[in-house]
TORKOL-4160 file (C-alpha; in steps of 0.2 Angstrom, whole numbers, padded with zeros to 4 digits, m for minus):
458
<pt num="1" X="0000" Y="0000" Z="0000"/>
<pt num="2" X="0006" Y="0017" Z="m0004"/>
<pt num="3" X="0010" Y="0028" Z="0011"/>
<pt num="4" X="0000" Y="0044" Z="0013"/>
<pt num="5" X="0008" Y="0061" Z="0012"/>
<pt num="6" X="0008" Y="0069" Z="0029"/>
<pt num="7" X="0008" Y="0086" Z="0035"/>
<pt num="8" X="0024" Y="0096" Z="0029"/>
<pt num="9" X="0026" Y="0086" Z="0013"/>
<pt num="10" X="0027" Y="0097" Z="m0003"/>
<pt num="11" X="0012" Y="0093" Z="m0014"/>
<pt num="12" X="0015" Y="0104" Z="m0029"/>
<pt num="13" X="0015" Y="0095" Z="m0045"/>
<pt num="14" X="0022" Y="0099" Z="m0063"/>
<pt num="15" X="0004" Y="0100" Z="m0070"/>
<pt num="16" X="m0001" Y="0114" Z="m0058"/>
<pt num="17" X="m0004" Y="0130" Z="m0068"/>
<pt num="18" X="0001" Y="0147" Z="m0061"/>
<pt num="19" X="m0013" Y="0158" Z="m0057"/>
<pt num="20" X="m0015" Y="0176" Z="m0054"/>
<pt num="21" X="m0014" Y="0182" Z="m0036"/>
<pt num="22" X="m0031" Y="0181" Z="m0028"/>
<pt num="23" X="m0037" Y="0184" Z="m0010"/>
<pt num="24" X="m0041" Y="0168" Z="m0001"/>
<pt num="25" X="m0058" Y="0168" Z="0008"/>
<pt num="26" X="m0062" Y="0151" Z="0014"/>
<pt num="27" X="m0052" Y="0136" Z="0021"/>
<pt num="28" X="m0059" Y="0118" Z="0022"/>
<pt num="29" X="m0049" Y="0105" Z="0031"/>
<pt num="30" X="m0052" Y="0086" Z="0034"/>
<pt num="31" X="m0043" Y="0071" Z="0040"/>
<pt num="32" X="m0039" Y="0066" Z="0022"/>
<pt num="33" X="m0038" Y="0074" Z="0005"/>
<pt num="34" X="m0038" Y="0064" Z="m0011"/>
<pt num="35" X="m0032" Y="0076" Z="m0025"/>
<pt num="36" X="m0033" Y="0063" Z="m0039"/>
<pt num="37" X="m0017" Y="0069" Z="m0046"/>
<pt num="38" X="m0006" Y="0054" Z="m0042"/>
<pt num="39" X="m0010" Y="0035" Z="m0041"/>
<pt num="40" X="m0015" Y="0029" Z="m0024"/>
<pt num="41" X="m0010" Y="0046" Z="m0016"/>
<pt num="42" X="m0019" Y="0055" Z="m0002"/>
<pt num="43" X="m0014" Y="0069" Z="0010"/>
<pt num="44" X="m0017" Y="0068" Z="0029"/>
<pt num="45" X="m0021" Y="0083" Z="0040"/>
<pt num="46" X="m0021" Y="0095" Z="0025"/>
<pt num="47" X="m0033" Y="0109" Z="0020"/>
<pt num="48" X="m0039" Y="0117" Z="0004"/>
<pt num="49" X="m0039" Y="0136" Z="0002"/>
<pt num="50" X="m0052" Y="0144" Z="m0009"/>
<pt num="51" X="m0054" Y="0161" Z="m0016"/>
<pt num="52" X="m0072" Y="0162" Z="m0023"/>
<pt num="53" X="m0075" Y="0148" Z="m0035"/>
<pt num="54" X="m0056" Y="0143" Z="m0037"/>
<pt num="55" X="m0044" Y="0132" Z="m0027"/>
<pt num="56" X="m0029" Y="0142" Z="m0023"/>
<pt num="57" X="m0019" Y="0131" Z="m0011"/>
<pt num="58" X="m0017" Y="0115" Z="m0002"/>
<pt num="59" X="m0008" Y="0116" Z="0014"/>
<pt num="60" X="m0004" Y="0107" Z="0030"/>
<pt num="61" X="m0017" Y="0111" Z="0044"/>
<pt num="62" X="m0002" Y="0115" Z="0055"/>
<pt num="63" X="0001" Y="0130" Z="0044"/>
<pt num="64" X="m0017" Y="0137" Z="0043"/>
<pt num="65" X="m0015" Y="0149" Z="0058"/>
<pt num="66" X="0001" Y="0156" Z="0052"/>
<pt num="67" X="m0003" Y="0158" Z="0034"/>
<pt num="68" X="m0022" Y="0162" Z="0035"/>
<pt num="69" X="m0026" Y="0167" Z="0053"/>
<pt num="70" X="m0042" Y="0177" Z="0049"/>
<pt num="71" X="m0051" Y="0167" Z="0035"/>
<pt num="72" X="m0067" Y="0157" Z="0037"/>
<pt num="73" X="m0063" Y="0139" Z="0041"/>
<pt num="74" X="m0073" Y="0124" Z="0039"/>
<pt num="75" X="m0066" Y="0109" Z="0049"/>
<pt num="76" X="m0073" Y="0092" Z="0045"/>
<pt num="77" X="m0065" Y="0080" Z="0057"/>
<pt num="78" X="m0066" Y="0061" Z="0052"/>
<pt num="79" X="m0070" Y="0066" Z="0034"/>
<pt num="80" X="m0062" Y="0065" Z="0017"/>
<pt num="81" X="m0061" Y="0079" Z="0004"/>
<pt num="82" X="m0061" Y="0074" Z="m0014"/>
<pt num="83" X="m0066" Y="0080" Z="m0031"/>
<pt num="84" X="m0084" Y="0080" Z="m0034"/>
<pt num="85" X="m0091" Y="0064" Z="m0043"/>
<pt num="86" X="m0094" Y="0066" Z="m0061"/>
<pt num="87" X="m0109" Y="0057" Z="m0068"/>
<pt num="88" X="m0104" Y="0055" Z="m0086"/>
<pt num="89" X="m0121" Y="0049" Z="m0093"/>
<pt num="90" X="m0139" Y="0051" Z="m0086"/>
<pt num="91" X="m0156" Y="0056" Z="m0091"/>
<pt num="92" X="m0161" Y="0067" Z="m0077"/>
<pt num="93" X="m0179" Y="0070" Z="m0079"/>
<pt num="94" X="m0182" Y="0051" Z="m0080"/>
<pt num="95" X="m0181" Y="0052" Z="m0061"/>
<pt num="96" X="m0200" Y="0054" Z="m0063"/>
<pt num="97" X="m0201" Y="0037" Z="m0071"/>
<pt num="98" X="m0191" Y="0028" Z="m0058"/>
<pt num="99" X="m0198" Y="0010" Z="m0056"/>
<pt num="100" X="m0212" Y="0012" Z="m0069"/>
<pt num="101" X="m0208" Y="m0003" Z="m0079"/>
<pt num="102" X="m0194" Y="m0014" Z="m0072"/>
<pt num="103" X="m0188" Y="m0031" Z="m0076"/>
<pt num="104" X="m0189" Y="m0030" Z="m0095"/>
<pt num="105" X="m0177" Y="m0032" Z="m0110"/>
<pt num="106" X="m0171" Y="m0015" Z="m0117"/>
<pt num="107" X="m0180" Y="m0015" Z="m0133"/>
<pt num="108" X="m0197" Y="m0019" Z="m0125"/>
<pt num="109" X="m0194" Y="m0007" Z="m0111"/>
<pt num="110" X="m0190" Y="0007" Z="m0122"/>
<pt num="111" X="m0203" Y="0005" Z="m0136"/>
<pt num="112" X="m0218" Y="m0002" Z="m0127"/>
<pt num="113" X="m0216" Y="0006" Z="m0110"/>
<pt num="114" X="m0205" Y="0021" Z="m0109"/>
<pt num="115" X="m0207" Y="0030" Z="m0126"/>
<pt num="116" X="m0227" Y="0030" Z="m0125"/>
<pt num="117" X="m0226" Y="0037" Z="m0108"/>
<pt num="118" X="m0214" Y="0050" Z="m0113"/>
<pt num="119" X="m0225" Y="0054" Z="m0128"/>
<pt num="120" X="m0239" Y="0058" Z="m0117"/>
<pt num="121" X="m0231" Y="0067" Z="m0103"/>
<pt num="122" X="m0215" Y="0075" Z="m0107"/>
<pt num="123" X="m0216" Y="0094" Z="m0108"/>
<pt num="124" X="m0208" Y="0109" Z="m0100"/>
<pt num="125" X="m0214" Y="0106" Z="m0082"/>
<pt num="126" X="m0210" Y="0087" Z="m0083"/>
<pt num="127" X="m0192" Y="0091" Z="m0088"/>
<pt num="128" X="m0189" Y="0106" Z="m0076"/>
<pt num="129" X="m0196" Y="0097" Z="m0061"/>
<pt num="130" X="m0189" Y="0080" Z="m0065"/>
<pt num="131" X="m0172" Y="0088" Z="m0067"/>
<pt num="132" X="m0174" Y="0097" Z="m0051"/>
<pt num="133" X="m0177" Y="0080" Z="m0043"/>
<pt num="134" X="m0162" Y="0072" Z="m0051"/>
<pt num="135" X="m0151" Y="0086" Z="m0046"/>
<pt num="136" X="m0157" Y="0084" Z="m0028"/>
<pt num="137" X="m0152" Y="0066" Z="m0028"/>
<pt num="138" X="m0136" Y="0069" Z="m0037"/>
<pt num="139" X="m0130" Y="0082" Z="m0024"/>
<pt num="140" X="m0135" Y="0071" Z="m0010"/>
<pt num="141" X="m0124" Y="0057" Z="m0016"/>
<pt num="142" X="m0109" Y="0068" Z="m0020"/>
<pt num="143" X="m0111" Y="0072" Z="m0038"/>
<pt num="144" X="m0105" Y="0089" Z="m0043"/>
<pt num="145" X="m0106" Y="0088" Z="m0062"/>
<pt num="146" X="m0118" Y="0077" Z="m0073"/>
<pt num="147" X="m0120" Y="0074" Z="m0092"/>
<pt num="148" X="m0139" Y="0075" Z="m0096"/>
<pt num="149" X="m0145" Y="0067" Z="m0112"/>
<pt num="150" X="m0164" Y="0072" Z="m0112"/>
<pt num="151" X="m0177" Y="0082" Z="m0121"/>
<pt num="152" X="m0180" Y="0101" Z="m0120"/>
<pt num="153" X="m0163" Y="0107" Z="m0115"/>
<pt num="154" X="m0168" Y="0125" Z="m0110"/>
<pt num="155" X="m0178" Y="0118" Z="m0095"/>
<pt num="156" X="m0163" Y="0107" Z="m0090"/>
<pt num="157" X="m0152" Y="0123" Z="m0091"/>
<pt num="158" X="m0164" Y="0133" Z="m0081"/>
<pt num="159" X="m0164" Y="0120" Z="m0067"/>
<pt num="160" X="m0145" Y="0119" Z="m0067"/>
<pt num="161" X="m0143" Y="0137" Z="m0066"/>
<pt num="162" X="m0155" Y="0139" Z="m0052"/>
<pt num="163" X="m0148" Y="0125" Z="m0042"/>
<pt num="164" X="m0129" Y="0129" Z="m0044"/>
<pt num="165" X="m0124" Y="0111" Z="m0049"/>
<pt num="166" X="m0113" Y="0109" Z="m0065"/>
<pt num="167" X="m0119" Y="0100" Z="m0080"/>
<pt num="168" X="m0114" Y="0096" Z="m0098"/>
<pt num="169" X="m0131" Y="0096" Z="m0107"/>
<pt num="170" X="m0133" Y="0085" Z="m0122"/>
<pt num="171" X="m0142" Y="0092" Z="m0137"/>
<pt num="172" X="m0152" Y="0077" Z="m0141"/>
<pt num="173" X="m0155" Y="0072" Z="m0159"/>
<pt num="174" X="m0167" Y="0059" Z="m0165"/>
<pt num="175" X="m0174" Y="0055" Z="m0182"/>
<pt num="176" X="m0192" Y="0054" Z="m0176"/>
<pt num="177" X="m0206" Y="0066" Z="m0170"/>
<pt num="178" X="m0206" Y="0069" Z="m0151"/>
<pt num="179" X="m0215" Y="0081" Z="m0140"/>
<pt num="180" X="m0200" Y="0093" Z="m0142"/>
<pt num="181" X="m0196" Y="0093" Z="m0160"/>
<pt num="182" X="m0202" Y="0086" Z="m0177"/>
<pt num="183" X="m0186" Y="0079" Z="m0184"/>
<pt num="184" X="m0167" Y="0078" Z="m0183"/>
<pt num="185" X="m0164" Y="0095" Z="m0190"/>
<pt num="186" X="m0176" Y="0103" Z="m0178"/>
<pt num="187" X="m0167" Y="0095" Z="m0164"/>
<pt num="188" X="m0151" Y="0102" Z="m0170"/>
<pt num="189" X="m0158" Y="0119" Z="m0172"/>
<pt num="190" X="m0166" Y="0119" Z="m0155"/>
<pt num="191" X="m0151" Y="0113" Z="m0146"/>
<pt num="192" X="m0139" Y="0125" Z="m0154"/>
<pt num="193" X="m0151" Y="0139" Z="m0149"/>
<pt num="194" X="m0149" Y="0134" Z="m0131"/>
<pt num="195" X="m0131" Y="0132" Z="m0133"/>
<pt num="196" X="m0129" Y="0150" Z="m0140"/>
<pt num="197" X="m0139" Y="0156" Z="m0125"/>
<pt num="198" X="m0129" Y="0148" Z="m0112"/>
<pt num="199" X="m0112" Y="0145" Z="m0120"/>
<pt num="200" X="m0103" Y="0158" Z="m0108"/>
<pt num="201" X="m0110" Y="0150" Z="m0092"/>
<pt num="202" X="m0098" Y="0145" Z="m0079"/>
<pt num="203" X="m0109" Y="0130" Z="m0074"/>
<pt num="204" X="m0115" Y="0124" Z="m0091"/>
<pt num="205" X="m0106" Y="0115" Z="m0106"/>
<pt num="206" X="m0114" Y="0107" Z="m0120"/>
<pt num="207" X="m0112" Y="0091" Z="m0131"/>
<pt num="208" X="m0121" Y="0084" Z="m0146"/>
<pt num="209" X="m0131" Y="0069" Z="m0141"/>
<pt num="210" X="m0138" Y="0058" Z="m0155"/>
<pt num="211" X="m0148" Y="0044" Z="m0147"/>
<pt num="212" X="m0140" Y="0029" Z="m0156"/>
<pt num="213" X="m0135" Y="0023" Z="m0173"/>
<pt num="214" X="m0151" Y="0014" Z="m0175"/>
<pt num="215" X="m0162" Y="0029" Z="m0171"/>
<pt num="216" X="m0152" Y="0043" Z="m0180"/>
<pt num="217" X="m0148" Y="0042" Z="m0199"/>
<pt num="218" X="m0130" Y="0041" Z="m0206"/>
<pt num="219" X="m0132" Y="0058" Z="m0215"/>
<pt num="220" X="m0137" Y="0066" Z="m0198"/>
<pt num="221" X="m0123" Y="0058" Z="m0189"/>
<pt num="222" X="m0111" Y="0065" Z="m0203"/>
<pt num="223" X="m0118" Y="0082" Z="m0200"/>
<pt num="224" X="m0116" Y="0081" Z="m0181"/>
<pt num="225" X="m0098" Y="0076" Z="m0184"/>
<pt num="226" X="m0095" Y="0091" Z="m0194"/>
<pt num="227" X="m0103" Y="0102" Z="m0181"/>
<pt num="228" X="m0094" Y="0094" Z="m0167"/>
<pt num="229" X="m0077" Y="0098" Z="m0175"/>
<pt num="230" X="m0082" Y="0115" Z="m0180"/>
<pt num="231" X="m0088" Y="0120" Z="m0162"/>
<pt num="232" X="m0076" Y="0108" Z="m0153"/>
<pt num="233" X="m0090" Y="0100" Z="m0144"/>
<pt num="234" X="m0091" Y="0082" Z="m0138"/>
<pt num="235" X="m0103" Y="0069" Z="m0146"/>
<pt num="236" X="m0111" Y="0057" Z="m0134"/>
<pt num="237" X="m0121" Y="0042" Z="m0141"/>
<pt num="238" X="m0128" Y="0026" Z="m0135"/>
<pt num="239" X="m0118" Y="0012" Z="m0145"/>
<pt num="240" X="m0115" Y="m0006" Z="m0145"/>
<pt num="241" X="m0127" Y="m0008" Z="m0130"/>
<pt num="242" X="m0135" Y="m0025" Z="m0133"/>
<pt num="243" X="m0132" Y="m0040" Z="m0144"/>
<pt num="244" X="m0149" Y="m0038" Z="m0152"/>
<pt num="245" X="m0144" Y="m0020" Z="m0158"/>
<pt num="246" X="m0128" Y="m0026" Z="m0166"/>
<pt num="247" X="m0138" Y="m0040" Z="m0175"/>
<pt num="248" X="m0152" Y="m0029" Z="m0181"/>
<pt num="249" X="m0139" Y="m0016" Z="m0187"/>
<pt num="250" X="m0130" Y="m0030" Z="m0197"/>
<pt num="251" X="m0146" Y="m0036" Z="m0205"/>
<pt num="252" X="m0150" Y="m0018" Z="m0210"/>
<pt num="253" X="m0133" Y="m0011" Z="m0215"/>
<pt num="254" X="m0122" Y="m0026" Z="m0217"/>
<pt num="255" X="m0109" Y="m0018" Z="m0205"/>
<pt num="256" X="m0108" Y="m0016" Z="m0187"/>
<pt num="257" X="m0112" Y="0001" Z="m0179"/>
<pt num="258" X="m0094" Y="0005" Z="m0175"/>
<pt num="259" X="m0088" Y="0002" Z="m0192"/>
<pt num="260" X="m0101" Y="0015" Z="m0199"/>
<pt num="261" X="m0095" Y="0027" Z="m0185"/>
<pt num="262" X="m0077" Y="0025" Z="m0190"/>
<pt num="263" X="m0081" Y="0027" Z="m0208"/>
<pt num="264" X="m0089" Y="0044" Z="m0205"/>
<pt num="265" X="m0075" Y="0050" Z="m0194"/>
<pt num="266" X="m0085" Y="0049" Z="m0178"/>
<pt num="267" X="m0071" Y="0040" Z="m0168"/>
<pt num="268" X="m0061" Y="0054" Z="m0161"/>
<pt num="269" X="m0056" Y="0063" Z="m0144"/>
<pt num="270" X="m0073" Y="0071" Z="m0145"/>
<pt num="271" X="m0083" Y="0055" Z="m0145"/>
<pt num="272" X="m0091" Y="0048" Z="m0129"/>
<pt num="273" X="m0097" Y="0031" Z="m0133"/>
<pt num="274" X="m0110" Y="0025" Z="m0120"/>
<pt num="275" X="m0112" Y="0007" Z="m0114"/>
<pt num="276" X="m0101" Y="m0002" Z="m0126"/>
<pt num="277" X="m0105" Y="m0020" Z="m0120"/>
<pt num="278" X="m0103" Y="m0028" Z="m0137"/>
<pt num="279" X="m0085" Y="m0024" Z="m0143"/>
<pt num="280" X="m0072" Y="m0035" Z="m0152"/>
<pt num="281" X="m0053" Y="m0033" Z="m0151"/>
<pt num="282" X="m0053" Y="m0023" Z="m0167"/>
<pt num="283" X="m0066" Y="m0010" Z="m0161"/>
<pt num="284" X="m0056" Y="m0008" Z="m0145"/>
<pt num="285" X="m0040" Y="m0004" Z="m0155"/>
<pt num="286" X="m0050" Y="0009" Z="m0165"/>
<pt num="287" X="m0056" Y="0017" Z="m0149"/>
<pt num="288" X="m0038" Y="0018" Z="m0142"/>
<pt num="289" X="m0031" Y="0024" Z="m0158"/>
<pt num="290" X="m0044" Y="0038" Z="m0160"/>
<pt num="291" X="m0043" Y="0044" Z="m0142"/>
<pt num="292" X="m0062" Y="0041" Z="m0140"/>
<pt num="293" X="m0069" Y="0039" Z="m0123"/>
<pt num="294" X="m0081" Y="0025" Z="m0116"/>
<pt num="295" X="m0094" Y="0029" Z="m0103"/>
<pt num="296" X="m0098" Y="0014" Z="m0093"/>
<pt num="297" X="m0115" Y="0011" Z="m0085"/>
<pt num="298" X="m0113" Y="m0005" Z="m0075"/>
<pt num="299" X="m0129" Y="m0006" Z="m0065"/>
<pt num="300" X="m0141" Y="m0001" Z="m0080"/>
<pt num="301" X="m0132" Y="m0014" Z="m0091"/>
<pt num="302" X="m0134" Y="m0027" Z="m0077"/>
<pt num="303" X="m0152" Y="m0023" Z="m0074"/>
<pt num="304" X="m0157" Y="m0023" Z="m0092"/>
<pt num="305" X="m0146" Y="m0039" Z="m0095"/>
<pt num="306" X="m0137" Y="m0029" Z="m0110"/>
<pt num="307" X="m0120" Y="m0036" Z="m0107"/>
<pt num="308" X="m0103" Y="m0031" Z="m0099"/>
<pt num="309" X="m0092" Y="m0017" Z="m0105"/>
<pt num="310" X="m0074" Y="m0024" Z="m0107"/>
<pt num="311" X="m0067" Y="m0011" Z="m0095"/>
<pt num="312" X="m0051" Y="m0020" Z="m0091"/>
<pt num="313" X="m0047" Y="m0022" Z="m0110"/>
<pt num="314" X="m0051" Y="m0004" Z="m0114"/>
<pt num="315" X="m0040" Y="0003" Z="m0100"/>
<pt num="316" X="m0026" Y="m0008" Z="m0104"/>
<pt num="317" X="m0027" Y="m0002" Z="m0122"/>
<pt num="318" X="m0026" Y="0016" Z="m0115"/>
<pt num="319" X="m0044" Y="0021" Z="m0118"/>
<pt num="320" X="m0051" Y="0033" Z="m0106"/>
<pt num="321" X="m0066" Y="0026" Z="m0096"/>
<pt num="322" X="m0079" Y="0037" Z="m0087"/>
<pt num="323" X="m0094" Y="0031" Z="m0076"/>
<pt num="324" X="m0112" Y="0035" Z="m0078"/>
<pt num="325" X="m0128" Y="0029" Z="m0070"/>
<pt num="326" X="m0139" Y="0030" Z="m0085"/>
<pt num="327" X="m0157" Y="0036" Z="m0080"/>
<pt num="328" X="m0166" Y="0032" Z="m0064"/>
<pt num="329" X="m0179" Y="0023" Z="m0075"/>
<pt num="330" X="m0166" Y="0009" Z="m0079"/>
<pt num="331" X="m0154" Y="0009" Z="m0064"/>
<pt num="332" X="m0165" Y="0014" Z="m0053"/>
<pt num="333" X="m0154" Y="0028" Z="m0045"/>
<pt num="334" X="m0141" Y="0041" Z="m0048"/>
<pt num="335" X="m0129" Y="0035" Z="m0034"/>
<pt num="336" X="m0112" Y="0036" Z="m0041"/>
<pt num="337" X="m0104" Y="0029" Z="m0025"/>
<pt num="338" X="m0114" Y="0013" Z="m0027"/>
<pt num="339" X="m0110" Y="0014" Z="m0046"/>
<pt num="340" X="m0092" Y="0014" Z="m0043"/>
<pt num="341" X="m0093" Y="m0002" Z="m0032"/>
<pt num="342" X="m0103" Y="m0011" Z="m0045"/>
<pt num="343" X="m0090" Y="m0005" Z="m0059"/>
<pt num="344" X="m0075" Y="m0012" Z="m0050"/>
<pt num="345" X="m0083" Y="m0028" Z="m0044"/>
<pt num="346" X="m0091" Y="m0032" Z="m0061"/>
<pt num="347" X="m0074" Y="m0029" Z="m0069"/>
<pt num="348" X="m0065" Y="m0041" Z="m0057"/>
<pt num="349" X="m0079" Y="m0054" Z="m0060"/>
<pt num="350" X="m0079" Y="m0053" Z="m0079"/>
<pt num="351" X="m0060" Y="m0053" Z="m0081"/>
<pt num="352" X="m0058" Y="m0066" Z="m0067"/>
<pt num="353" X="m0044" Y="m0055" Z="m0060"/>
<pt num="354" X="m0045" Y="m0046" Z="m0043"/>
<pt num="355" X="m0033" Y="m0033" Z="m0049"/>
<pt num="356" X="m0045" Y="m0027" Z="m0063"/>
<pt num="357" X="m0052" Y="m0009" Z="m0060"/>
<pt num="358" X="m0043" Y="m0005" Z="m0044"/>
<pt num="359" X="m0051" Y="0006" Z="m0031"/>
<pt num="360" X="m0040" Y="0021" Z="m0038"/>
<pt num="361" X="m0044" Y="0017" Z="m0056"/>
<pt num="362" X="m0062" Y="0017" Z="m0052"/>
<pt num="363" X="m0062" Y="0033" Z="m0042"/>
<pt num="364" X="m0052" Y="0041" Z="m0057"/>
<pt num="365" X="m0065" Y="0035" Z="m0069"/>
<pt num="366" X="m0079" Y="0044" Z="m0058"/>
<pt num="367" X="m0069" Y="0060" Z="m0057"/>
<pt num="368" X="m0054" Y="0064" Z="m0068"/>
<pt num="369" X="m0060" Y="0052" Z="m0081"/>
<pt num="370" X="m0077" Y="0059" Z="m0082"/>
<pt num="371" X="m0070" Y="0077" Z="m0083"/>
<pt num="372" X="m0058" Y="0072" Z="m0098"/>
<pt num="373" X="m0073" Y="0063" Z="m0107"/>
<pt num="374" X="m0083" Y="0079" Z="m0106"/>
<pt num="375" X="m0069" Y="0090" Z="m0111"/>
<pt num="376" X="m0069" Y="0098" Z="m0093"/>
<pt num="377" X="m0052" Y="0092" Z="m0087"/>
<pt num="378" X="m0044" Y="0109" Z="m0086"/>
<pt num="379" X="m0058" Y="0115" Z="m0074"/>
<pt num="380" X="m0063" Y="0100" Z="m0063"/>
<pt num="381" X="m0059" Y="0082" Z="m0059"/>
<pt num="382" X="m0045" Y="0085" Z="m0048"/>
<pt num="383" X="m0041" Y="0096" Z="m0033"/>
<pt num="384" X="m0026" Y="0107" Z="m0037"/>
<pt num="385" X="m0022" Y="0125" Z="m0039"/>
<pt num="386" X="m0031" Y="0135" Z="m0052"/>
<pt num="387" X="m0046" Y="0123" Z="m0054"/>
<pt num="388" X="m0064" Y="0125" Z="m0049"/>
<pt num="389" X="m0069" Y="0122" Z="m0031"/>
<pt num="390" X="m0080" Y="0107" Z="m0035"/>
<pt num="391" X="m0077" Y="0097" Z="m0019"/>
<pt num="392" X="m0086" Y="0084" Z="m0008"/>
<pt num="393" X="m0084" Y="0078" Z="0009"/>
<pt num="394" X="m0088" Y="0060" Z="0014"/>
<pt num="395" X="m0089" Y="0056" Z="0033"/>
<pt num="396" X="m0078" Y="0040" Z="0036"/>
<pt num="397" X="m0081" Y="0041" Z="0055"/>
<pt num="398" X="m0094" Y="0028" Z="0055"/>
<pt num="399" X="m0096" Y="0010" Z="0060"/>
<pt num="400" X="m0097" Y="0005" Z="0042"/>
<pt num="401" X="m0081" Y="0014" Z="0037"/>
<pt num="402" X="m0069" Y="0012" Z="0051"/>
<pt num="403" X="m0054" Y="0009" Z="0053"/>
<pt num="404" X="m0047" Y="0018" Z="0038"/>
<pt num="405" X="m0031" Y="0011" Z="0031"/>
<pt num="406" X="m0034" Y="0017" Z="0014"/>
<pt num="407" X="m0047" Y="0031" Z="0011"/>
<pt num="408" X="m0048" Y="0028" Z="m0008"/>
<pt num="409" X="m0053" Y="0009" Z="m0006"/>
<pt num="410" X="m0064" Y="0014" Z="0009"/>
<pt num="411" X="m0074" Y="0025" Z="m0002"/>
<pt num="412" X="m0076" Y="0013" Z="m0017"/>
<pt num="413" X="m0079" Y="m0003" Z="m0007"/>
<pt num="414" X="m0087" Y="0002" Z="0010"/>
<pt num="415" X="m0094" Y="0020" Z="0009"/>
<pt num="416" X="m0112" Y="0024" Z="0005"/>
<pt num="417" X="m0121" Y="0040" Z="m0002"/>
<pt num="418" X="m0128" Y="0044" Z="0015"/>
<pt num="419" X="m0111" Y="0048" Z="0021"/>
<pt num="420" X="m0109" Y="0063" Z="0009"/>
<pt num="421" X="m0110" Y="0077" Z="0021"/>
<pt num="422" X="m0105" Y="0093" Z="0011"/>
<pt num="423" X="m0104" Y="0098" Z="m0007"/>
<pt num="424" X="m0097" Y="0113" Z="m0015"/>
<pt num="425" X="m0099" Y="0117" Z="m0034"/>
<pt num="426" X="m0088" Y="0132" Z="m0040"/>
<pt num="427" X="m0085" Y="0136" Z="m0022"/>
<pt num="428" X="m0103" Y="0138" Z="m0017"/>
<pt num="429" X="m0110" Y="0127" Z="m0003"/>
<pt num="430" X="m0125" Y="0117" Z="m0010"/>
<pt num="431" X="m0126" Y="0103" Z="0003"/>
<pt num="432" X="m0122" Y="0106" Z="0021"/>
<pt num="433" X="m0122" Y="0092" Z="0034"/>
<pt num="434" X="m0133" Y="0082" Z="0021"/>
<pt num="435" X="m0146" Y="0096" Z="0019"/>
<pt num="436" X="m0149" Y="0104" Z="0002"/>
<pt num="437" X="m0146" Y="0123" Z="0002"/>
<pt num="438" X="m0154" Y="0128" Z="m0015"/>
<pt num="439" X="m0168" Y="0115" Z="m0017"/>
<pt num="440" X="m0183" Y="0112" Z="m0006"/>
<pt num="441" X="m0185" Y="0093" Z="m0002"/>
<pt num="442" X="m0203" Y="0094" Z="0002"/>
<pt num="443" X="m0208" Y="0103" Z="m0014"/>
<pt num="444" X="m0198" Y="0090" Z="m0024"/>
<pt num="445" X="m0207" Y="0075" Z="m0015"/>
<pt num="446" X="m0224" Y="0083" Z="m0018"/>
<pt num="447" X="m0220" Y="0086" Z="m0037"/>
<pt num="448" X="m0215" Y="0068" Z="m0038"/>
<pt num="449" X="m0231" Y="0061" Z="m0031"/>
<pt num="450" X="m0241" Y="0072" Z="m0042"/>
<pt num="451" X="m0232" Y="0066" Z="m0058"/>
<pt num="452" X="m0234" Y="0048" Z="m0051"/>
<pt num="453" X="m0253" Y="0050" Z="m0049"/>
<pt num="454" X="m0255" Y="0058" Z="m0067"/>
<pt num="455" X="m0245" Y="0043" Z="m0075"/>
<pt num="456" X="m0253" Y="0030" Z="m0065"/>
<pt num="457" X="m0271" Y="0037" Z="m0070"/>
<pt num="458" X="m0266" Y="0039" Z="m0088"/>
């Protein structure tokens, strides 16, 4: 086991960018800090110094009184500070469909259950209130940034801005009429309109989000690749999710989806390929050579019996892997701590190697790996000078997580989301001692019940 860095150890690294002189205004200290800047590395008895939305220093706690004697100080004894978790793929407003149609195959679940309900109920209020519900759950489980692939992005953006969480909003594209748009071009136009409105936001980023190769035509995907390159925006797409998907695509197009994606130039550092449970060795090599990212959603894949993403092979080939929950309608939660545990254990089981997807690799995928996939690695994903203060605190001073030999493995293998105590996004406190600061829990619960009644009585 790697030894922890203790008070008095120099923690500067070569990747830290010099920043302009700023006035510190807040210090957060804890028993452990996991910066995610080095493998199996943590700091003991350290503190993070903030100035507004930015991290400006990491110092030993013994130096707080001499360096910053009059600054507001939050001391979190028995807790660990780490970068906020990044949910690299979810469908936020689907929280309102949690548990609606369980224990079904993906195709039947989507086409016979979910899509008809969405067609009847998805509107501005469904998206806005459902996204609020999702954000509340995300914050309570330590997620500070999420990628959202769902309809009506202006309502998603509204909920994000009001709440203070960070999000990468997918501009959804489908070649079919929905409650939101009439066709693929309409999706693109509507999405770009929202992008133009919020492109300078400090909390919002954007990506193109074609649903899947079987729901979006090749010429539309080609157009999105062109726009993605022009605007330097990621493309996130469900791909190679099930064996049936591959076989159906082969029957229709005589090639596998990844082959088509490669032919049109979709494989690139801007690609976020979600699920990817059905990959051959050649396709893994293509992903590695192109610098594409894979978003792993283990619990949704297990629940829908879609298959297992070959995470170990991907990482061994140098592919960046991030973790997402998928939507609460197919997971059935947005709990990234539980998702990490599932990801690591599933990788070990499927590879029959206990060394597969170590605790650190798993935590990396849920933080720095997610930031890299979403193109936000210069802002978030690690705790270091000059980066945004997206920080969470997890209480390890519980029966379930003591004693602590290694805080990284303790978080991945033993902790639960109810141990998340504090959440800061861009330096703003959004969760304090487990209580939401910018959302009303009673209102969210009331709205969820109202939607439940409407959907049940349809």
